[in-house]
A tleap script that builds the chain and sets N, CA, C and O, in Angstrom:
source leaprc.protein.ff14SB
mol = sequence {
  NMET ILE LYS TRP LEU LEU LYS THR PHE ILE
  GLY SER GLN ASN SER ARG LEU LEU LYS ARG
  LEU THR PRO THR VAL GLN GLU ILE ASN ARG
  ILE GLU GLN GLU TYR GLN SER LEU SER ASP
  ASP ALA LEU ARG GLU LYS VAL ALA GLY TRP
  LYS ALA GLU LEU ALA ASN ILE GLN ASP TYR
  GLN SER ILE GLN ALA ARG LEU ASN ALA LEU
  LEU PRO GLU ALA PHE ALA ALA VAL LYS ASN
  THR ALA ARG ARG LEU THR ASP ARG LYS HIE
  THR CPHE
}
set mol.1.N position { 2.449 30.579 -22.646 }
set mol.1.CA position { 2.422 29.721 -23.818 }
set mol.1.C position { 3.379 28.537 -23.655 }
set mol.1.O position { 3.032 27.394 -23.952 }
set mol.2.N position { 4.585 28.836 -23.176 }
set mol.2.CA position { 5.560 27.755 -23.010 }
set mol.2.C position { 5.109 26.788 -21.918 }
set mol.2.O position { 5.260 25.574 -22.052 }
set mol.3.N position { 4.552 27.339 -20.833 }
set mol.3.CA position { 4.048 26.476 -19.758 }
set mol.3.C position { 2.977 25.538 -20.298 }
set mol.3.O position { 2.971 24.347 -19.987 }
set mol.4.N position { 2.077 26.077 -21.104 }
set mol.4.CA position { 1.001 25.279 -21.661 }
set mol.4.C position { 1.558 24.157 -22.533 }
set mol.4.O position { 1.090 23.021 -22.457 }
set mol.5.N position { 2.558 24.472 -23.363 }
set mol.5.CA position { 3.166 23.456 -24.221 }
set mol.5.C position { 3.844 22.365 -23.387 }
set mol.5.O position { 3.713 21.179 -23.688 }
set mol.6.N position { 4.558 22.766 -22.353 }
set mol.6.CA position { 5.219 21.781 -21.494 }
set mol.6.C position { 4.205 20.879 -20.808 }
set mol.6.O position { 4.385 19.663 -20.757 }
set mol.7.N position { 3.144 21.471 -20.283 }
set mol.7.CA position { 2.111 20.664 -19.628 }
set mol.7.C position { 1.435 19.731 -20.622 }
set mol.7.O position { 1.083 18.603 -20.278 }
set mol.8.N position { 1.255 20.193 -21.835 }
set mol.8.CA position { 0.601 19.381 -22.848 }
set mol.8.C position { 1.452 18.165 -23.216 }
set mol.8.O position { 0.926 17.059 -23.341 }
set mol.9.N position { 2.746 18.357 -23.389 }
set mol.9.CA position { 3.608 17.266 -23.834 }
set mol.9.C position { 4.203 16.455 -22.686 }
set mol.9.O position { 4.332 15.235 -22.793 }
set mol.10.N position { 4.558 17.104 -21.617 }
set mol.10.CA position { 5.193 16.417 -20.491 }
set mol.10.C position { 4.176 16.060 -19.421 }
set mol.10.O position { 4.309 15.035 -18.753 }
set mol.11.N position { 3.169 16.891 -19.257 }
set mol.11.CA position { 2.169 16.692 -18.221 }
set mol.11.C position { 2.511 17.515 -16.999 }
set mol.11.O position { 3.650 17.942 -16.812 }
set mol.12.N position { 1.511 17.728 -16.178 }
set mol.12.CA position { 1.739 18.488 -14.959 }
set mol.12.C position { 2.483 17.603 -13.961 }
set mol.12.O position { 2.580 16.389 -14.141 }
set mol.13.N position { 2.997 18.219 -12.929 }
set mol.13.CA position { 3.703 17.464 -11.899 }
set mol.13.C position { 2.763 16.434 -11.276 }
set mol.13.O position { 3.171 15.308 -10.992 }
set mol.14.N position { 1.523 16.815 -11.066 }
set mol.14.CA position { 0.549 15.909 -10.484 }
set mol.14.C position { 0.274 14.719 -11.401 }
set mol.14.O position { 0.207 13.584 -10.929 }
set mol.15.N position { 0.116 14.956 -12.686 }
set mol.15.CA position { -0.165 13.848 -13.608 }
set mol.15.C position { 1.026 12.902 -13.714 }
set mol.15.O position { 0.845 11.692 -13.844 }
set mol.16.N position { 2.235 13.442 -13.661 }
set mol.16.CA position { 3.425 12.572 -13.680 }
set mol.16.C position { 3.502 11.722 -12.419 }
set mol.16.O position { 3.850 10.543 -12.480 }
set mol.17.N position { 3.177 12.321 -11.276 }
set mol.17.CA position { 3.178 11.579 -10.018 }
set mol.17.C position { 2.127 10.474 -10.042 }
set mol.17.O position { 2.399 9.347 -9.628 }
set mol.18.N position { 0.935 10.791 -10.521 }
set mol.18.CA position { -0.115 9.779 -10.616 }
set mol.18.C position { 0.285 8.637 -11.541 }
set mol.18.O position { 0.019 7.473 -11.243 }
set mol.19.N position { 0.914 8.961 -12.643 }
set mol.19.CA position { 1.357 7.935 -13.585 }
set mol.19.C position { 2.395 7.017 -12.933 }
set mol.19.O position { 2.392 5.806 -13.153 }
set mol.20.N position { 3.282 7.612 -12.125 }
set mol.20.CA position { 4.323 6.836 -11.461 }
set mol.20.C position { 3.747 5.938 -10.358 }
set mol.20.O position { 4.243 4.834 -10.135 }
set mol.21.N position { 2.698 6.415 -9.667 }
set mol.21.CA position { 2.129 5.667 -8.547 }
set mol.21.C position { 1.070 4.645 -8.956 }
set mol.21.O position { 0.722 3.774 -8.159 }
set mol.22.N position { 0.559 4.731 -10.163 }
set mol.22.CA position { -0.517 3.839 -10.609 }
set mol.22.C position { -0.176 2.357 -10.461 }
set mol.22.O position { -1.026 1.611 -9.974 }
set mol.23.N position { 1.003 1.882 -10.847 }
set mol.23.CA position { 1.290 0.454 -10.652 }
set mol.23.C position { 1.263 0.031 -9.183 }
set mol.23.O position { 0.817 -1.071 -8.864 }
set mol.24.N position { 1.734 0.891 -8.298 }
set mol.24.CA position { 1.713 0.569 -6.869 }
set mol.24.C position { 0.282 0.493 -6.360 }
set mol.24.O position { -0.052 -0.403 -5.585 }
set mol.25.N position { -0.556 1.411 -6.780 }
set mol.25.CA position { -1.956 1.409 -6.363 }
set mol.25.C position { -2.656 0.152 -6.879 }
set mol.25.O position { -3.448 -0.454 -6.158 }
set mol.26.N position { -2.374 -0.240 -8.106 }
set mol.26.CA position { -2.965 -1.460 -8.652 }
set mol.26.C position { -2.514 -2.689 -7.867 }
set mol.26.O position { -3.307 -3.599 -7.622 }
set mol.27.N position { -1.254 -2.715 -7.478 }
set mol.27.CA position { -0.739 -3.832 -6.673 }
set mol.27.C position { -1.421 -3.855 -5.304 }
set mol.27.O position { -1.788 -4.925 -4.819 }
set mol.28.N position { -1.592 -2.697 -4.680 }
set mol.28.CA position { -2.275 -2.621 -3.383 }
set mol.28.C position { -3.700 -3.154 -3.513 }
set mol.28.O position { -4.148 -3.928 -2.668 }
set mol.29.N position { -4.408 -2.754 -4.547 }
set mol.29.CA position { -5.782 -3.217 -4.749 }
set mol.29.C position { -5.842 -4.724 -4.980 }
set mol.29.O position { -6.755 -5.391 -4.494 }
set mol.30.N position { -4.872 -5.263 -5.722 }
set mol.30.CA position { -4.841 -6.712 -5.962 }
set mol.30.C position { -4.610 -7.474 -4.657 }
set mol.30.O position { -5.294 -8.459 -4.378 }
set mol.31.N position { -3.655 -7.017 -3.871 }
set mol.31.CA position { -3.349 -7.681 -2.601 }
set mol.31.C position { -4.525 -7.552 -1.642 }
set mol.31.O position { -4.846 -8.502 -0.927 }
set mol.32.N position { -5.170 -6.391 -1.618 }
set mol.32.CA position { -6.296 -6.180 -0.712 }
set mol.32.C position { -7.433 -7.138 -1.026 }
set mol.32.O position { -8.115 -7.601 -0.112 }
set mol.33.N position { -7.650 -7.442 -2.288 }
set mol.33.CA position { -8.679 -8.419 -2.649 }
set mol.33.C position { -8.329 -9.799 -2.095 }
set mol.33.O position { -9.214 -10.532 -1.655 }
set mol.34.N position { -7.049 -10.153 -2.113 }
set mol.34.CA position { -6.620 -11.429 -1.532 }
set mol.34.C position { -6.855 -11.437 -0.026 }
set mol.34.O position { -7.254 -12.454 0.542 }
set mol.35.N position { -6.606 -10.298 0.616 }
set mol.35.CA position { -6.763 -10.208 2.067 }
set mol.35.C position { -8.226 -10.296 2.497 }
set mol.35.O position { -8.500 -10.589 3.661 }
set mol.36.N position { -9.159 -10.053 1.598 }
set mol.36.CA position { -10.574 -10.146 1.952 }
set mol.36.C position { -10.961 -11.556 2.357 }
set mol.36.O position { -11.911 -11.747 3.115 }
set mol.37.N position { -10.229 -12.552 1.855 }
set mol.37.CA position { -10.548 -13.934 2.208 }
set mol.37.C position { -9.907 -14.368 3.522 }
set mol.37.O position { -10.219 -15.445 4.028 }
set mol.38.N position { -9.015 -13.547 4.086 }
set mol.38.CA position { -8.362 -13.884 5.345 }
set mol.38.C position { -9.271 -13.561 6.527 }
set mol.38.O position { -10.074 -12.629 6.474 }
set mol.39.N position { -9.131 -14.340 7.584 }
set mol.39.CA position { -9.843 -14.014 8.818 }
set mol.39.C position { -9.126 -12.875 9.519 }
set mol.39.O position { -8.001 -12.522 9.165 }
set mol.40.N position { -9.789 -12.301 10.521 }
set mol.40.CA position { -9.170 -11.225 11.291 }
set mol.40.C position { -7.876 -11.709 11.950 }
set mol.40.O position { -6.869 -11.002 11.964 }
set mol.41.N position { -7.924 -12.919 12.491 }
set mol.41.CA position { -6.731 -13.464 13.155 }
set mol.41.C position { -5.591 -13.716 12.170 }
set mol.41.O position { -4.427 -13.485 12.494 }
set mol.42.N position { -5.920 -14.184 10.981 }
set mol.42.CA position { -4.886 -14.423 9.967 }
set mol.42.C position { -4.223 -13.113 9.548 }
set mol.42.O position { -3.012 -13.062 9.332 }
set mol.43.N position { -5.017 -12.066 9.437 }
set mol.43.CA position { -4.471 -10.762 9.081 }
set mol.43.C position { -3.577 -10.233 10.213 }
set mol.43.O position { -2.520 -9.656 9.958 }
set mol.44.N position { -4.012 -10.436 11.462 }
set mol.44.CA position { -3.183 -10.026 12.607 }
set mol.44.C position { -1.857 -10.791 12.621 }
set mol.44.O position { -0.808 -10.210 12.899 }
set mol.45.N position { -1.905 -12.090 12.323 }
set mol.45.CA position { -0.687 -12.901 12.293 }
set mol.45.C position { 0.266 -12.412 11.208 }
set mol.45.O position { 1.481 -12.389 11.407 }
set mol.46.N position { -0.278 -12.027 10.077 }
set mol.46.CA position { 0.549 -11.526 8.978 }
set mol.46.C position { 1.285 -10.261 9.413 }
set mol.46.O position { 2.484 -10.123 9.171 }
set mol.47.N position { 0.568 -9.338 10.056 }
set mol.47.CA position { 1.187 -8.098 10.514 }
set mol.47.C position { 2.213 -8.385 11.609 }
set mol.47.O position { 3.283 -7.778 11.626 }
set mol.48.N position { 1.902 -9.290 12.508 }
set mol.48.CA position { 2.861 -9.658 13.561 }
set mol.48.C position { 4.118 -10.270 12.957 }
set mol.48.O position { 5.221 -10.051 13.458 }
set mol.49.N position { 3.956 -11.032 11.888 }
set mol.49.CA position { 5.113 -11.604 11.192 }
set mol.49.C position { 5.998 -10.522 10.597 }
set mol.49.O position { 7.224 -10.620 10.651 }
set mol.50.N position { 5.385 -9.491 10.031 }
set mol.50.CA position { 6.175 -8.372 9.487 }
set mol.50.C position { 6.953 -7.681 10.589 }
set mol.50.O position { 8.129 -7.359 10.423 }
set mol.51.N position { 6.285 -7.452 11.732 }
set mol.51.CA position { 6.952 -6.783 12.856 }
set mol.51.C position { 8.131 -7.595 13.351 }
set mol.51.O position { 9.203 -7.049 13.611 }
set mol.52.N position { 7.937 -8.898 13.482 }
set mol.52.CA position { 9.024 -9.768 13.952 }
set mol.52.C position { 10.174 -9.793 12.954 }
set mol.52.O position { 11.342 -9.753 13.340 }
set mol.53.N position { 9.842 -9.859 11.687 }
set mol.53.CA position { 10.867 -9.860 10.645 }
set mol.53.C position { 11.678 -8.568 10.672 }
set mol.53.O position { 12.907 -8.596 10.594 }
set mol.54.N position { 10.993 -7.449 10.781 }
set mol.54.CA position { 11.683 -6.156 10.794 }
set mol.54.C position { 12.499 -5.957 12.061 }
set mol.54.O position { 13.532 -5.288 12.030 }
set mol.55.N position { 12.050 -6.531 13.181 }
set mol.55.CA position { 12.795 -6.401 14.435 }
set mol.55.C position { 14.127 -7.130 14.367 }
set mol.55.O position { 15.061 -6.776 15.086 }
set mol.56.N position { 14.227 -8.135 13.520 }
set mol.56.CA position { 15.461 -8.924 13.409 }
set mol.56.C position { 16.470 -8.326 12.442 }
set mol.56.O position { 17.606 -8.796 12.379 }
set mol.57.N position { 16.092 -7.316 11.697 }
set mol.57.CA position { 17.001 -6.699 10.740 }
set mol.57.C position { 17.746 -5.569 11.439 }
set mol.57.O position { 17.124 -4.691 12.038 }
set mol.58.N position { 19.067 -5.584 11.369 }
set mol.58.CA position { 19.881 -4.593 12.061 }
set mol.58.C position { 20.372 -3.477 11.145 }
set mol.58.O position { 20.545 -2.343 11.592 }
set mol.59.N position { 20.592 -3.778 9.899 }
set mol.59.CA position { 21.160 -2.825 8.954 }
set mol.59.C position { 20.089 -1.851 8.458 }
set mol.59.O position { 19.018 -2.270 8.019 }
set mol.60.N position { 20.380 -0.566 8.530 }
set mol.60.CA position { 19.422 0.467 8.136 }
set mol.60.C position { 18.987 0.308 6.684 }
set mol.60.O position { 17.800 0.423 6.378 }
set mol.61.N position { 19.928 0.048 5.794 }
set mol.61.CA position { 19.583 -0.082 4.375 }
set mol.61.C position { 18.719 -1.314 4.129 }
set mol.61.O position { 17.833 -1.297 3.274 }
set mol.62.N position { 18.976 -2.370 4.872 }
set mol.62.CA position { 18.153 -3.573 4.732 }
set mol.62.C position { 16.739 -3.330 5.234 }
set mol.62.O position { 15.773 -3.797 4.631 }
set mol.63.N position { 16.618 -2.598 6.338 }
set mol.63.CA position { 15.287 -2.263 6.847 }
set mol.63.C position { 14.544 -1.399 5.836 }
set mol.63.O position { 13.366 -1.624 5.556 }
set mol.64.N position { 15.237 -0.421 5.298 }
set mol.64.CA position { 14.618 0.472 4.323 }
set mol.64.C position { 14.160 -0.299 3.082 }
set mol.64.O position { 13.064 -0.066 2.572 }
set mol.65.N position { 14.990 -1.203 2.608 }
set mol.65.CA position { 14.628 -1.996 1.433 }
set mol.65.C position { 13.426 -2.897 1.733 }
set mol.65.O position { 12.528 -3.035 0.903 }
set mol.66.N position { 13.414 -3.506 2.919 }
set mol.66.CA position { 12.301 -4.393 3.276 }
set mol.66.C position { 11.004 -3.604 3.458 }
set mol.66.O position { 9.935 -4.061 3.053 }
set mol.67.N position { 11.100 -2.419 4.066 }
set mol.67.CA position { 9.913 -1.580 4.221 }
set mol.67.C position { 9.353 -1.166 2.866 }
set mol.67.O position { 8.137 -1.150 2.674 }
set mol.68.N position { 10.225 -0.836 1.938 }
set mol.68.CA position { 9.767 -0.491 0.587 }
set mol.68.C position { 9.091 -1.677 -0.081 }
set mol.68.O position { 8.107 -1.511 -0.801 }
set mol.69.N position { 9.620 -2.883 0.157 }
set mol.69.CA position { 9.012 -4.079 -0.423 }
set mol.69.C position { 7.658 -4.385 0.232 }
set mol.69.O position { 6.745 -4.890 -0.422 }
set mol.70.N position { 7.541 -4.074 1.531 }
set mol.70.CA position { 6.299 -4.343 2.256 }
set mol.70.C position { 5.223 -3.281 2.030 }
set mol.70.O position { 4.062 -3.494 2.381 }
set mol.71.N position { 5.591 -2.163 1.459 }
set mol.71.CA position { 4.664 -1.044 1.318 }
set mol.71.C position { 3.316 -1.435 0.715 }
set mol.71.O position { 2.290 -1.109 1.311 }
set mol.72.N position { 3.257 -2.111 -0.427 }
set mol.72.CA position { 1.933 -2.461 -0.975 }
set mol.72.C position { 1.140 -3.389 -0.054 }
set mol.72.O position { -0.075 -3.243 0.082 }
set mol.73.N position { 1.829 -4.344 0.579 }
set mol.73.CA position { 1.134 -5.260 1.482 }
set mol.73.C position { 0.603 -4.534 2.707 }
set mol.73.O position { -0.515 -4.797 3.149 }
set mol.74.N position { 1.396 -3.621 3.259 }
set mol.74.CA position { 0.974 -2.883 4.443 }
set mol.74.C position { -0.218 -1.975 4.119 }
set mol.74.O position { -1.176 -1.916 4.889 }
set mol.75.N position { -0.165 -1.280 3.001 }
set mol.75.CA position { -1.288 -0.436 2.613 }
set mol.75.C position { -2.530 -1.280 2.351 }
set mol.75.O position { -3.642 -0.871 2.683 }
set mol.76.N position { -2.345 -2.454 1.756 }
set mol.76.CA position { -3.475 -3.345 1.505 }
set mol.76.C position { -4.083 -3.819 2.827 }
set mol.76.O position { -5.303 -3.928 2.948 }
set mol.77.N position { -3.238 -4.097 3.808 }
set mol.77.CA position { -3.739 -4.522 5.117 }
set mol.77.C position { -4.533 -3.396 5.775 }
set mol.77.O position { -5.589 -3.641 6.358 }
set mol.78.N position { -4.034 -2.175 5.686 }
set mol.78.CA position { -4.746 -1.027 6.256 }
set mol.78.C position { -6.077 -0.818 5.532 }
set mol.78.O position { -7.108 -0.586 6.164 }
set mol.79.N position { -6.046 -0.903 4.219 }
set mol.79.CA position { -7.277 -0.718 3.435 }
set mol.79.C position { -8.297 -1.791 3.790 }
set mol.79.O position { -9.484 -1.504 3.943 }
set mol.80.N position { -7.829 -3.027 3.921 }
set mol.80.CA position { -8.726 -4.120 4.251 }
set mol.80.C position { -9.284 -3.968 5.665 }
set mol.80.O position { -10.463 -4.235 5.899 }
set mol.81.N position { -8.453 -3.547 6.596 }
set mol.81.CA position { -8.914 -3.328 7.967 }
set mol.81.C position { -9.966 -2.224 8.011 }
set mol.81.O position { -10.979 -2.357 8.697 }
set mol.82.N position { -9.731 -1.148 7.287 }
set mol.82.CA position { -10.717 -0.068 7.234 }
set mol.82.C position { -12.026 -0.563 6.639 }
set mol.82.O position { -13.104 -0.199 7.108 }
set mol.83.N position { -11.932 -1.390 5.611 }
set mol.83.CA position { -13.138 -1.951 4.991 }
set mol.83.C position { -13.901 -2.810 6.007 }
set mol.83.O position { -15.124 -2.720 6.113 }
set mol.84.N position { -13.170 -3.633 6.744 }
set mol.84.CA position { -13.823 -4.492 7.734 }
set mol.84.C position { -14.481 -3.661 8.830 }
set mol.84.O position { -15.599 -3.962 9.249 }
set mol.85.N position { -13.807 -2.635 9.290 }
set mol.85.CA position { -14.368 -1.799 10.358 }
set mol.85.C position { -15.602 -1.037 9.897 }
set mol.85.O position { -16.570 -0.917 10.647 }
set mol.86.N position { -15.578 -0.527 8.684 }
set mol.86.CA position { -16.751 0.208 8.201 }
set mol.86.C position { -17.906 -0.740 7.903 }
set mol.86.O position { -19.066 -0.377 8.096 }
set mol.87.N position { -17.605 -1.953 7.435 }
set mol.87.CA position { -18.671 -2.935 7.202 }
set mol.87.C position { -19.334 -3.329 8.512 }
set mol.87.O position { -20.555 -3.476 8.568 }
set mol.88.N position { -18.551 -3.500 9.558 }
set mol.88.CA position { -19.117 -3.864 10.863 }
set mol.88.C position { -19.934 -2.724 11.428 }
set mol.88.O position { -20.961 -2.948 12.069 }
set mol.89.N position { -19.491 -1.517 11.199 }
set mol.89.CA position { -20.204 -0.347 11.709 }
set mol.89.C position { -21.603 -0.282 11.107 }
set mol.89.O position { -22.560 0.091 11.785 }
set mol.90.N position { -21.718 -0.647 9.834 }
set mol.90.CA position { -23.015 -0.568 9.159 }
set mol.90.C position { -23.927 -1.726 9.490 }
set mol.90.O position { -25.125 -1.662 9.215 }
set mol.91.N position { -23.385 -2.796 10.081 }
set mol.91.CA position { -24.242 -3.950 10.396 }
set mol.91.C position { -24.936 -3.801 11.734 }
set mol.91.O position { -25.839 -4.581 12.039 }
set mol.92.N position { -24.550 -2.828 12.543 }
set mol.92.CA position { -25.171 -2.663 13.860 }
set mol.92.C position { -26.462 -1.902 13.777 }
set mol.92.O position { -27.112 -1.676 14.798 }
savepdb mol mol.pdb
quit
């Protein structure tokens, strides 16, 4: 009974996690739509720029902060790349 009440008012662990991640997922989807207009080479250049930027950072905390900031963009790039690869697969 108490578990049911807690889940009803607080939500399950999964629902709380989903609620917390929803803004990040929305940001990834927004960025991925922008990436659809980029060429393959432009997307490669963007990723190469991230790699070069991260290679120049020496401080662990700075790298961690930058990686956290890049997370939505990186996931959007992966999502867009997967979309491009599956679209090409279906055109053959």
